[in-house]
C-alpha positions as CSV (number, residue, x, y, z in Angstrom):
1,M,47.5,-16.2,5.9
2,A,44.9,-19.0,6.1
3,Q,44.9,-18.8,9.9
4,C,44.5,-15.0,9.8
5,L,41.5,-15.3,7.5
6,Y,40.0,-18.0,9.8
7,T,40.4,-15.6,12.7
8,M,38.6,-12.9,10.7
9,S,35.8,-15.3,10.1
10,G,35.2,-15.4,13.8
11,I,34.8,-11.6,13.9
12,L,32.3,-11.7,11.0
13,C,30.3,-14.4,12.8
14,I,30.1,-12.3,15.9
15,Q,28.9,-9.3,13.8
16,E,26.4,-11.6,12.1
17,H,27.7,-10.8,8.6
18,Y,26.8,-14.3,7.3
19,E,27.1,-13.7,3.6
20,D,30.6,-12.2,3.9
21,L,31.5,-15.0,6.4
22,A,30.5,-17.8,4.1
23,Q,32.5,-16.3,1.3
24,L,35.6,-15.8,3.5
25,L,35.3,-19.4,4.9
26,Q,35.3,-20.7,1.3
27,E,38.6,-18.8,0.7
28,V,40.0,-20.1,4.0
29,K,39.1,-23.7,3.0
30,A,40.8,-23.2,-0.3
31,E,44.0,-21.9,1.5
32,F,44.0,-24.9,3.9
33,K,43.6,-27.3,0.9
34,V,46.7,-25.9,-0.6
35,L,48.5,-26.4,2.7
36,V,47.0,-29.9,3.0
37,N,45.8,-29.1,6.5
38,H,42.9,-31.6,6.9
39,L,42.0,-30.6,10.4
40,S,41.6,-26.9,9.5
41,I,39.6,-27.9,6.3
42,A,37.3,-29.9,8.5
43,K,36.9,-27.1,10.9
44,C,36.1,-24.7,8.0
45,M,33.5,-27.1,6.7
46,Q,31.9,-27.3,10.2
47,T,31.9,-23.5,10.5
48,L,30.4,-23.1,7.1
49,S,27.6,-25.6,8.0
50,D,27.0,-23.5,11.2
51,V,26.6,-20.4,9.1
52,Q,24.1,-22.2,6.9
53,H,22.3,-23.6,10.0
54,M,22.1,-20.1,11.6
55,Q,20.4,-18.8,8.5
56,T,18.1,-21.8,8.3
57,H,19.6,-23.0,5.1
58,Y,19.3,-26.6,6.2
59,S,19.7,-28.2,2.8
60,D,23.0,-26.4,2.4
61,A,24.2,-27.3,5.9
62,V,23.7,-31.1,5.6
63,P,26.2,-31.9,2.9
64,L,28.8,-29.6,4.6
65,L,28.3,-31.5,7.9
66,K,28.6,-34.9,6.2
67,E,31.8,-33.8,4.5
68,A,33.2,-32.4,7.8
69,R,32.4,-35.6,9.5
70,M,34.2,-37.6,6.8
71,L,37.3,-35.4,7.2
72,F,37.3,-35.6,11.0
73,E,37.0,-39.4,10.7
74,A,39.9,-39.6,8.3
75,I,42.2,-37.6,10.6
76,P,40.9,-39.1,13.2
77,H,39.5,-36.4,15.4
78,A,36.8,-37.8,17.7
79,T,35.5,-34.5,19.1
80,G,35.1,-33.1,15.5
81,V,33.2,-36.3,14.5
82,A,30.9,-36.1,17.5
83,Q,30.3,-32.4,17.0
84,S,29.5,-32.9,13.3
85,I,27.0,-35.7,14.1
86,Q,25.4,-33.6,16.9
87,T,24.9,-30.6,14.6
88,L,23.6,-32.8,11.8
89,S,21.0,-34.3,14.1
90,D,20.0,-30.9,15.3
91,V,19.5,-29.7,11.7
92,L,17.4,-32.8,11.0
93,A,15.4,-32.3,14.2
94,Q,14.7,-28.6,13.3
95,Q,13.3,-29.8,10.0
96,G,11.0,-32.3,11.8
97,Y,13.0,-35.4,10.9
98,Y,12.9,-36.7,14.4
99,D,13.3,-40.4,13.5
100,D,16.5,-39.6,11.6
101,A,17.8,-37.2,14.2
102,A,17.4,-39.3,17.4
103,P,19.8,-42.2,16.5
104,L,22.4,-39.7,15.4
105,L,22.1,-37.9,18.7
106,E,22.6,-41.1,20.6
107,E,25.6,-41.9,18.4
108,A,27.1,-38.5,19.1
109,R,26.3,-38.7,22.9
110,D,28.1,-42.1,23.0
111,M,31.1,-40.6,21.3
112,F,31.2,-37.7,23.7
113,E,30.9,-40.2,26.6
114,A,33.9,-42.2,25.2
115,I,36.0,-39.0,25.3
116,S,34.6,-37.7,28.6
117,N,33.2,-34.5,27.0
118,T,30.5,-33.6,29.6
119,L,29.3,-30.5,27.7
120,G,28.8,-32.6,24.5
121,I,26.9,-35.2,26.4
122,M,24.6,-32.6,27.9
123,Q,24.0,-30.9,24.6
124,C,23.0,-34.2,22.9
125,T,20.8,-35.1,25.8
126,Q,19.1,-31.7,25.6
127,I,18.4,-32.0,21.9
128,L,17.2,-35.6,22.3
129,R,14.9,-34.6,25.1
130,D,13.4,-31.8,22.9
131,I,12.8,-34.4,20.2
132,L,11.1,-36.8,22.6
133,Q,9.0,-34.0,24.1
134,R,7.8,-33.0,20.6
135,Q,6.8,-36.6,20.0
136,A,4.9,-36.6,23.3
137,Q,7.1,-39.2,24.9
138,Y,6.8,-37.6,28.3
139,D,7.9,-40.5,30.5
140,T,11.2,-40.9,28.7
141,T,11.7,-37.1,28.6
142,T,11.0,-36.8,32.3
143,Q,13.6,-39.5,33.1
144,M,16.2,-37.7,30.9
145,L,15.5,-34.4,32.5
146,Q,15.9,-35.8,36.0
147,E,19.2,-37.4,34.9
148,A,20.3,-34.1,33.3
149,K,19.4,-32.1,36.3
150,V,21.7,-34.3,38.5
151,M,24.5,-34.0,35.9
152,F,24.2,-30.2,35.8
153,K,24.4,-30.1,39.6
154,A,27.4,-32.4,39.6
155,I,29.3,-30.0,37.2
156,S,28.1,-26.9,39.1
157,E,25.9,-25.6,36.4
158,P,22.9,-24.1,38.3
159,L,21.4,-22.6,35.1
160,G,21.2,-26.0,33.4
161,A,19.7,-27.6,36.5
162,A,17.1,-24.8,36.7
163,Q,16.2,-25.2,33.0
164,C,15.7,-28.9,33.6
165,M,13.3,-28.1,36.5
166,E,11.4,-25.7,34.3
167,S,11.1,-28.2,31.5
168,L,9.9,-30.8,34.0
169,Q,7.1,-28.5,35.0
170,I,6.2,-27.8,31.4
171,I,6.0,-31.5,30.7
172,Q,3.8,-32.1,33.7
173,A,1.4,-29.3,32.5
174,Q,1.3,-30.7,29.0
175,A,0.5,-34.2,30.3
176,V,-2.4,-32.7,32.4
177,L,-3.7,-30.7,29.4
178,E,-3.6,-33.7,27.2
179,A,-5.5,-35.8,29.7
180,I,-8.5,-33.4,29.7
181,P,-11.2,-34.6,27.3
182,K,-11.7,-32.3,24.3
183,P,-15.2,-31.0,23.5
184,G,-16.9,-33.4,21.1
185,S,-14.6,-36.3,22.0
186,T,-15.9,-39.8,23.0
187,A,-14.5,-39.4,26.5
188,M,-16.3,-36.0,26.9
189,Q,-19.6,-37.5,25.7
190,Q,-19.3,-40.5,28.1
191,S,-18.7,-38.2,31.1
192,L,-21.9,-36.4,30.4
């Protein structure tokens, strides 16, 4: 029954019925607790956090992700741990907590590397790159994009490689715009 309910939750997610989905996932989690199925409970927690994340209910998503991570660590389930950390860092980054998000992303990326999960590595790299770009760390971001482009080409992902190229062009444009003296700035007054 619990597995059937979990399958139904996937349908509700596709249909974007988030309120119904959250309620159903709570029921599924309770069913799995009765069955003492820790992996399924952890997956429910992770999915519940995704629902909160999609609705920008970040303060609700964070404790769910932390609980999911603890459950995955107890099992142990390395992919689940890495995914929980990655999503937690993404939630923190979307709230502007870049200094908290970046080390978590590096931790998740290292975990994905340890289990040879290329997609996880690339997703962490992409989020980390976005954080660095928002912090105007263009040199580091450029290096990461060039590495990501090579990795995307290596795994035959032309869309990912193209997105890296586009981001590189945006960074170059941002760097040029920031180098132009602003009206009223000391650099502008000295050039006159």
